[in-house]
Each structure stands twice: as C-alpha cells, then as structure tokens.
C-alpha positions in Angstrom: 17.7 6.4 3.8 18.0 7.2 7.5 15.1 6.7 9.8 14.5 10.4 10.3 14.5 10.9 6.5 12.0 8.1 6.1 9.7 9.6 8.7 9.9 13.0 7.0 9.1 11.3 3.6 6.1 9.5 5.1 4.9 12.7 6.7 5.0 14.6 3.4 3.2 11.7 1.7 0.5 11.8 4.4 0.1 15.6 4.0 -0.2 15.2 0.3 -2.9 12.6 0.6 -4.8 14.8 3.0 -4.6 17.7 0.6 -3.4 21.3 0.9 -4.9 24.6 1.6 -8.1 23.0 3.0 -11.1 25.2 3.3 -14.9 24.6 3.5 -15.3 24.8 -0.3 -12.4 22.4 -0.9 -13.8 20.0 1.7 -17.2 20.2 0.1 -15.7 19.5 -3.3 -13.8 16.5 -2.1 -17.0 15.0 -0.6 -19.0 15.8 -3.8 -16.4 14.1 -6.0 -16.2 11.1 -3.7 -20.0 10.6 -3.8 -20.2 11.1 -7.5 -17.4 8.7 -8.2 -18.8 6.2 -5.7 -22.1 6.0 -7.6 -20.4 5.2 -11.0 -20.7 1.4 -11.8 -16.9 1.1 -12.4 -16.2 -1.0 -9.3 -12.5 -1.5 -8.7 -11.6 1.9 -10.2 -13.0 4.2 -7.6 -9.7 4.8 -5.8 -7.9 5.4 -9.1 -10.4 8.0 -10.2 -10.3 9.7 -6.8 -6.5 9.8 -6.9 -6.4 11.2 -10.5 -8.5 14.1 -9.5 -7.6 14.8 -5.8 -3.8 14.5 -5.9 -3.1 17.0 -8.7 -5.5 19.6 -7.3 -4.5 19.2 -3.6 -7.9 17.9 -2.4 -8.3 15.5 0.5 -7.9 12.1 -1.2 -8.7 10.1 2.0 -11.9 12.0 2.6 -12.9 11.6 -1.1 -12.3 7.9 -1.1 -14.0 7.4 2.2 -17.3 8.8 0.9 -16.8 7.0 -2.4 -17.3 3.8 -0.4 -21.0 4.6 -0.4 -21.1 1.7 -2.9 -20.2 -0.7 -0.1 -21.9 -4.1 -0.1 -24.7 -2.9 2.2 -25.7 0.1 0.1 -24.7 -1.0 -3.4 -27.8 -3.2 -4.1 -30.2 -0.3 -3.4 -27.9 2.2 -5.2 -27.7 0.1 -8.4 -31.5 -0.6 -8.4 -32.2 3.1 -8.2 -29.6 3.8 -10.9 -31.1 1.2 -13.3 -34.6 2.5 -12.6 -33.7 6.1 -13.4 -31.6 5.1 -16.4 -34.5 3.1 -17.8 -36.9 6.0 -17.4 -34.4 8.4 -19.1 -33.5 6.1 -22.0 -36.8 4.3 -22.7 -39.4 6.2 -20.8 -40.4 3.0 -19.0 -39.7 1.5 -15.6 -36.8 -1.0 -15.4 -37.1 -4.5 -16.7 -37.2 -6.3 -13.4 -39.5 -9.1 -14.8 -38.0 -12.1 -16.4 -39.5 -11.5 -19.8 -38.4 -7.8 -19.9 -35.0 -8.7 -18.5 -34.4 -11.1 -21.4 -35.5 -8.4 -23.8 -33.2 -5.8 -22.2 -30.1 -8.0 -21.9 -27.1 -7.5 -19.7 -25.7 -4.7 -21.9 -29.0 -2.9 -21.6 -28.8 -3.1 -17.8 -25.2 -1.8 -17.8 -26.2 1.1 -20.1 -29.2 2.0 -17.9 -27.0 1.8 -14.7 -24.4 4.0 -16.3 -26.9 6.7 -17.3 -28.8 6.5 -14.0 -25.5 6.8 -12.0 -24.9 10.3 -13.5 -28.2 11.5 -12.1 -28.0 9.7 -8.7 -24.4 10.7 -8.3 -25.1 14.3 -9.1 -27.9 14.4 -6.6 -26.0 12.8 -3.8 -22.9 15.0 -4.6 -25.0 18.2 -4.3 -26.5 17.0 -1.0 -23.2 15.8 0.4 -21.4 19.0 -0.6 -24.0 21.2 1.1 -23.7 19.2 4.4 -19.9 19.1 4.2 -19.7 22.8 3.6 -22.0 23.6 6.6 -20.0 21.3 8.9 -16.6 22.5 7.7 -17.7 26.2 8.0 -19.0 25.7 11.5 -15.8 23.9 12.6 -13.7 26.7 11.1 -15.6 29.4 13.0 -15.4 27.5 16.3 -11.7 26.6 16.1 -9.7 28.1 18.9 -6.6 30.2 18.4 -4.1 28.7 16.0 -1.3 26.8 17.8 2.2 28.2 17.7 4.8 26.8 15.3 6.7 25.2 18.2 3.6 23.4 19.4 2.9 22.2 15.9 6.4 20.8 15.6 6.2 19.1 19.0 2.9 17.6 18.2 4.1 16.3 14.8 7.3 14.8 16.3 5.4 13.1 19.1 2.9 11.7 16.6 5.6 10.4 14.3 7.4 8.7 17.2 4.2 7.1 18.4 3.4 5.8 14.9 7.0 4.5 14.6 6.4 2.3 17.7 3.9 0.2 15.7 6.2 -0.6 12.8 6.2 -4.3 13.7 2.4 -4.5 14.1 0.2 -6.0 11.4 -0.5 -3.7 8.5 -4.1 -3.1 9.5 -3.1 -2.0 13.0 -0.4 0.3 11.6 -2.8 2.0 9.3 -5.5 2.3 12.0 -3.0 3.9 14.5 -1.6 6.3 12.0 -5.0 7.4 10.8 -6.3 7.7 14.3 -3.5 9.9 15.6 -3.5 12.0 12.4 -7.2 12.6 12.0 -8.8 12.3 15.5 -9.3 15.7 17.2 -8.4 14.0 20.5 -4.7 14.0 19.6 -4.6 17.8 19.3 -6.8 18.3 22.4 -4.6 16.1 24.6 -1.5 17.9 23.5 -3.2 21.2 24.2 -4.2 20.5 27.8 -2.0 22.4 30.3 0.3 20.9 32.9 1.7 17.4 33.2 -0.2 14.1 33.0 1.8 12.3 35.7 0.7 8.7 36.2 -1.7 7.8 33.4 -4.2 5.0 33.3 -5.8 4.5 29.9 -9.0 2.6 30.5 -10.3 0.8 27.4 -6.9 1.5 25.7 -7.4 -0.6 22.6 -4.1 -0.5 20.7 -2.8 2.0 23.3 -2.0 4.8 20.8 -3.2 7.7 23.0 -1.4 6.5 26.1 1.8 6.1 24.2 1.3 9.5 22.5 1.2 11.1 26.0 4.4 9.3 26.8 6.1 10.5 23.6 5.0 14.1 24.4 7.3 13.7 27.5 4.5 14.8 29.8 3.6 11.4 31.4 5.6 9.9 34.2 4.0 6.5 33.8 1.5 4.9 31.4 -0.6 1.9 32.2 -3.6 0.7 30.3 -6.1 -2.1 29.9 -8.8 -3.4 27.5 -10.9 -6.5 27.2 -9.6 -7.2 23.7 -6.6 -9.4 24.1 -5.4 -9.1 20.5 -5.4 -5.3 20.7 -3.6 -5.4 24.0 -1.0 -7.6 22.4 -0.4 -5.0 19.7 -0.2 -2.2 22.4 2.3 -4.0 24.6 4.6 -4.8 21.7 4.5 -1.2 20.6 5.1 0.1 24.2 8.1 -2.1 24.9 9.3 -0.8 28.3 7.6 2.6 28.0 4.2 1.5 29.2 2.3 -1.6 30.5 -0.9 -2.8 29.1 -3.0 -5.7 30.4 -6.2 -7.6 29.5 -9.1 -6.5 31.8 -12.7 -5.6 31.6 -13.9 -2.1 32.2 -15.2 -2.9 35.7 -12.5 -5.4 36.6 -9.6 -3.1 37.3 -8.4 -2.5 40.8 -8.5 1.1 42.0 -5.0 2.6 42.2 -3.8 6.2 42.6 -3.3 7.9 39.3 -2.9 11.5 38.1 -4.8 11.1 34.8 -7.5 8.6 33.9 -8.3 8.5 30.2 -11.7 7.2 29.1 -11.8 7.6 25.3 -14.9 6.2 23.7 -15.5 3.7 26.5 -18.6 4.6 28.4 -21.2 4.2 25.7 -20.4 0.5 25.5 -21.7 0.1 29.1 -25.3 0.3 30.4 -26.0 3.4 32.5 -25.7 1.6 35.8 -22.2 0.3 34.8 -21.2 3.7 33.5 -22.0 5.1 36.9 -20.0 2.4 38.6 -17.0 3.0 36.3 -17.2 6.7 37.1 -17.3 6.0 40.8 -14.2 3.9 40.6 -12.5 6.5 38.4 -13.2 9.1 41.1 -11.5 6.8 43.7 -8.4 6.5 41.5 -8.0 10.3 40.9 -7.4 12.1 44.2 -5.2 14.8 42.8 -5.6 15.0 39.0 -7.9 14.8 36.1 -10.4 12.4 34.4 -10.5 12.9 30.7 -13.7 11.5 29.0 -14.3 11.6 25.3 -17.9 10.7 24.4 -20.8 11.6 22.2 -23.0 14.3 23.8 -26.3 12.5 23.2 -28.5 15.6 22.9 -30.8 15.7 19.8 -28.7 17.2 16.9 -27.5 16.6 13.4 -24.0 15.7 14.7 -25.4 13.4 17.3 -27.4 11.5 14.6 -24.3 11.3 12.3 -22.2 9.9 15.2 -24.9 7.3 16.1 -25.1 6.2 12.4 -21.4 5.8 12.1 -21.2 3.7 15.3 -24.1 1.6 14.0 -22.3 1.0 10.7 -19.0 0.3 12.4 -20.8 -2.3 14.6 -22.6 -4.2 11.8 -19.6 -4.1 9.5 -17.4 -5.6 12.2 -15.0 -2.6 12.1 -15.6 -2.0 15.8 -16.9 -4.9 17.7 -17.0 -3.3 21.2 -20.0 -4.3 23.3 -23.3 -5.6 22.2 -25.1 -2.3 22.6 -24.5 1.4 22.6 -25.7 3.4 25.6 -25.4 7.1 24.8 -26.0 9.8 27.4 -26.1 13.6 27.4 -22.8 15.1 28.7 -24.9 16.9 31.3 -25.6 13.6 33.1 -21.9 12.8 33.3 -21.0 16.3 34.5 -23.6 16.0 37.3 -22.1 12.8 38.6 -18.5 14.1 38.3 -19.4 17.3 40.0 -21.1 15.5 42.9 -17.8 13.5 43.3 -15.9 16.7 43.8 -14.6 17.5 40.3 -14.8 20.8 38.5 -15.5 20.1 34.8 -14.8 21.8 31.5 -16.4 20.6 28.2 -14.4 20.9 25.0 -15.6 20.2 21.5 -13.9 17.0 20.2 -15.4 17.2 16.7 -13.3 19.7 14.9 -12.9 18.7 11.2 -15.4 15.8 11.6 -19.2 15.6 11.3 -19.5 14.0 14.7 -20.9 15.3 18.0 -18.2 14.2 20.4 -17.0 16.2 23.4 -14.0 16.0 25.8 -14.9 16.3 29.4 -11.9 17.5 31.5 -12.8 16.8 35.1 -10.3 18.1 37.6 -10.3 17.2 41.3 -11.3 20.5 43.0 
C-alpha cells in the first residue's frame, strides 16, 4: 500500500469514527448513549458497547466514548454508591446495606444486582440531562457557523492536516494520537486556515508538540516557523516532527528574546500566567510584531455556561495529569486583553473558537494598525 493510499484509508477510518451526517439530534443521541453506557457496571466493555451502537448508525464514536468515561476513577465511587442506593430502594424498598451486618446479609451478588438495577435509573437520568445540554450547544454552534467553506478549501485543509499528522509518525503513540485528535477536532485548525493573507515569519509561543506551527507550514503560507515551550519532552517531539521545516527550543514564556516576526501565535498560553506576567508577555509580543498579527486563543472568562464548562475541563485536565501546565489558572475576560492590545496599536477582531465544542474559547486576531 502506498503512503497516499494509507493516508486516505486513515482519513476514511477517522471520518467513520466521528460519524456521518452530524446534526444536533445525532450529537445529543451520541452523548446520551455514552452517558447511559458509562453508568453501566460492566467495566472494560464500555468501548465495545459504544462501538456496536455508534459505528453501524454513523454516530460519533469518539464523542460517545469520551462521555462514557464518566465512570473514571474520580467519579466512579460516587456513581456506584448512588446506583447501589437506588437499586436497593427499587428492589427491597430499603436503603443500601452499607453497615457490616446488612452487607453480610446482602452479599456480593446482591450488591451487583442492586448496582445493575440502579445504573438503569442513574444512566437514564444523566442521559436525558446530557442530551438536552448537547442538543442546545450543538444547535447554537450550527446557527452561529459562518458560511460553509468551498470544496477547494476543504481539500486544502484536509491535505495539510494529513501532512502534518504524517510528520509525527515516529513519535510515541500517545503523542501521535494527541496531535491527530487536536488537529482534527480543535476549531483552531479551521480558524487558522481561514484567516486571510500570509503568515510570514511565525513564532509559536508555548508551542507544546508544535502541531499548529507545522500545520501553518504545511499550508504553504508560512515563510518560517519557530517555536518554544518550557516542556522539554514536548519540544523534543516537535523538533523531530519538524525536521528542517521549523525550529523549536526549550524556553519559558517570559524568557524568549524579542525578534521581528509577522505572526505570533499564543494558543492556550496566557491563562497559565498570573495577570502581571500576562501583561508582560503581551508587551513583549507587541515588540515582536511590528507589521503583522498576534493570534491569541483563550477562554473569554465572562460568566456563562460555556465558561464554566471550560474551567471544569481545565480543572479535570490538571488534577488528572493530562495537562500539567502551570500550577494555577488565571482566566481573564477577552475585553481586558483587547484593551491592552488596542493601547499597543493593534486593531482587534474576536472570533468564536468553540464551534462543535461546549467550551467558551475565542480567537483574538490583533493586527498592527
């Protein structure tokens, strides 16, 4: 099998896993199924059950399995306790046997039976709640989506994404999965491709594994790509993937020397820094970009449902070790960032960066006036 044929096969497999003919009702159904299956006390079989339902009916398997992980080690003890309690009330009319004497009387099979019965009720309730939220979010995203891209642009975006993913073929499996999922599902990929004009000399601050900087290079719209991050392991992955196409180095957010660039990318970087350090980083960014753009993707920390969901996801990513980042999270309203950028001589546009997700992120496009 040739490399292009393999890429095409992987692309078809990915689209099949993400489902077909997606719409708000189908998104809500995938979430509902995932929550219901995740509540069932059949640990180890959740992915199989999600696959058996989602793949034949063209539902989003990845979304379904993601929410099925509600039975993760942090939540499962509370979930199982609630299920046993409800199951006991339904089957015996009494509260669960959590005393030693009653536990001996009930026995292990009795607890399993109670958990199984209770999981149906708990799963149904969470499925209904999750479906309602997912439907509302998906409907809002559908109505706020801009004009559909042309077929040529879709092909260009797909080809650049595949080429970028291919660069990481020698990386550890966890990094390959992360990069592929990030480029495929993160709205920032589409937003970057949709920005007008060339990117010129690009500096990716807080680059991580470097996937967005390399994506701009693969689009053929970046003359040069450089990046830095404080995580040496991620920078190692980025540099191997880049080969001679870009240069990545280990540096802290406030350690880089100012240099003239045309595009400075700050994707999910600022909220790891206290406000004073955010202001200093923006000041340095303004010195770097004399004739170009600063692109900032951050949570718009105004009170809202999406803002709360984003904060909760970041909290879970932090305590689970999925995203170590800094010790704290320092969210700010986008209006504060706009005020500082405007005072530095930039004209700003704010784009929604949450299409297809429950998050409250925005992309600030600050152009030197």
